[in-house]
C-alpha positions in Angstrom: 80.2 64.6 109.2 78.5 62.5 106.6 74.7 62.4 105.8 72.4 60.0 107.6 71.6 58.3 104.3 75.4 57.8 103.6 75.8 56.4 107.1 72.9 54.0 106.5 74.5 52.9 103.2 77.9 52.3 104.8 76.2 50.4 107.7 74.5 48.2 105.1 77.9 47.6 103.4 79.5 46.7 106.8 76.8 44.0 107.0 77.6 42.9 103.5 81.2 42.6 104.4 80.3 40.5 107.4 78.2 38.3 105.2 81.2 38.0 102.9 83.3 36.8 105.8 80.7 34.2 106.6 80.5 33.2 103.0 84.3 32.6 102.8 84.3 30.8 106.2 81.7 28.4 104.9 83.7 27.8 101.8 86.8 27.2 103.9 84.9 24.6 106.0 83.7 22.9 102.8 87.3 22.7 101.4 88.5 21.4 104.7 85.9 18.6 104.5 87.3 17.8 101.0 90.8 17.6 102.4 91.9 20.6 100.3 94.0 22.4 102.8 95.3 25.0 100.4 91.9 25.9 99.1 90.6 26.0 102.7 93.5 28.3 103.7 92.8 30.6 100.8 89.1 30.9 101.7 90.0 31.4 105.3 92.4 34.2 104.4 89.6 35.8 102.4 87.4 35.5 105.6 90.0 37.6 107.4 90.2 40.1 104.6 86.4 40.6 104.7 86.4 41.2 108.4 89.1 43.8 107.9 87.0 45.5 105.3 84.1 45.7 107.7 86.3 47.1 110.4 87.7 49.8 108.1 84.2 50.9 107.4 83.3 50.7 111.1 86.2 52.9 111.9 85.3 55.4 109.1 81.8 55.8 110.6 83.2 56.3 114.1 85.7 58.9 112.7 82.8 60.7 110.9 80.8 60.8 114.2 78.2 58.6 112.6 76.4 55.8 114.4 77.4 52.2 113.7 74.3 50.0 113.3 75.1 46.4 112.9 72.4 44.2 111.4 71.7 40.5 111.3 74.1 38.5 109.1 72.4 35.9 107.0 73.8 32.4 106.8 75.4 31.8 103.4 74.0 29.1 101.1 76.0 26.0 100.8 77.9 25.9 97.5 78.3 22.6 95.5 81.5 20.8 96.7 83.5 21.1 93.5 86.3 23.6 93.4 85.2 25.0 90.1 81.7 25.7 91.5 83.2 27.2 94.6 85.1 29.7 92.6 82.3 30.4 90.2 80.2 31.3 93.3 83.1 33.4 94.6 83.3 35.4 91.4 79.5 36.0 91.3 79.7 37.1 95.0 82.6 39.5 94.4 80.8 41.0 91.4 77.8 41.8 93.7 80.2 43.4 96.2 81.8 45.5 93.5 78.3 46.7 92.4 77.5 47.6 96.0 80.8 49.5 96.4 80.2 51.3 93.1 76.7 52.4 94.3 78.2 53.9 97.4 80.8 55.8 95.4 78.1 57.0 93.0 76.0 58.2 95.9 79.0 59.9 97.5 79.7 61.8 94.2 76.0 62.8 93.9 76.1 64.2 97.5 79.4 65.8 96.9 80.7 63.8 99.9 84.4 64.0 99.0 85.6 62.3 102.2 83.5 59.2 101.6 84.4 59.2 97.9 88.1 59.3 98.7 87.7 56.6 101.4 85.9 54.2 99.1 88.5 54.5 96.4 90.6 51.9 98.3 87.6 49.5 98.1 87.1 50.2 94.4 90.8 49.2 93.7 90.5 46.2 96.1 87.5 44.9 94.2 89.4 45.1 90.9 92.1 42.9 92.5 89.6 40.5 94.1 87.8 39.8 90.8 91.1 39.5 88.8 92.4 37.0 91.3 89.3 34.8 91.3 89.1 35.0 87.4 92.8 33.8 87.3 92.0 30.9 89.6 88.9 30.0 87.6 90.9 30.2 84.4 93.3 27.6 85.6 90.6 25.4 87.0 88.7 25.5 83.7 91.9 24.9 81.7 93.4 22.1 83.7 90.3 20.8 85.5 89.6 20.5 89.2 90.4 16.9 89.8 93.5 14.7 90.1 96.9 16.3 89.6 95.3 19.6 88.4 93.4 19.9 91.7 96.6 19.2 93.6 98.4 21.9 91.7 95.6 24.4 92.4 95.5 23.4 96.1 99.2 23.9 96.4 99.1 27.2 94.6 96.3 28.5 96.8 98.1 27.4 99.9 101.0 29.6 98.8 98.7 32.5 98.0 97.0 32.2 101.4 100.4 32.6 103.1 101.1 35.7 101.1 97.6 37.1 101.9 98.3 36.4 105.6 101.6 38.2 105.5 100.0 41.2 103.7 97.1 41.3 106.2 99.5 41.1 109.1 101.5 44.0 107.7 98.3 46.0 107.1 96.9 45.4 110.6 100.3 46.3 112.1 100.5 49.5 110.1 96.9 50.6 111.0 97.6 49.9 114.7 100.5 52.3 114.7 
């Protein structure tokens, strides 16, 4: 069993993950409105990943015999409708999530809560990947621009990435259901 303070922190993180899902769903809708189907698909796949993260934490609390307390999820702010701005906002958001995950890991270590520390290592690794992916997309958008043929290239690449993300998510959800 984990401490009440740890359960509170994880519940707060569940809410952050739900906010992240809303953040990405909003960006997906913005990209759809810009007729960028690949960008929209990538953000929609991110939406699904964030929901999965929240549910992993939900399951962890249940398995630790701790209460799940869901909070209100704030509406995300609208991001400027330029692909470069959308991904700059995404990187800033992911860095905030990384800091929150690191705070939980630090607290787990301070409390000698080995189970939570081990559980959150997956999220630490996931955040490294999340930030690296967004920095890569941003690098290309800054190098080639986010208009014209460059935007078409980015849109097509993100459509392909979204398909890969969907396949990985399907595999992960199938494995966790077994």
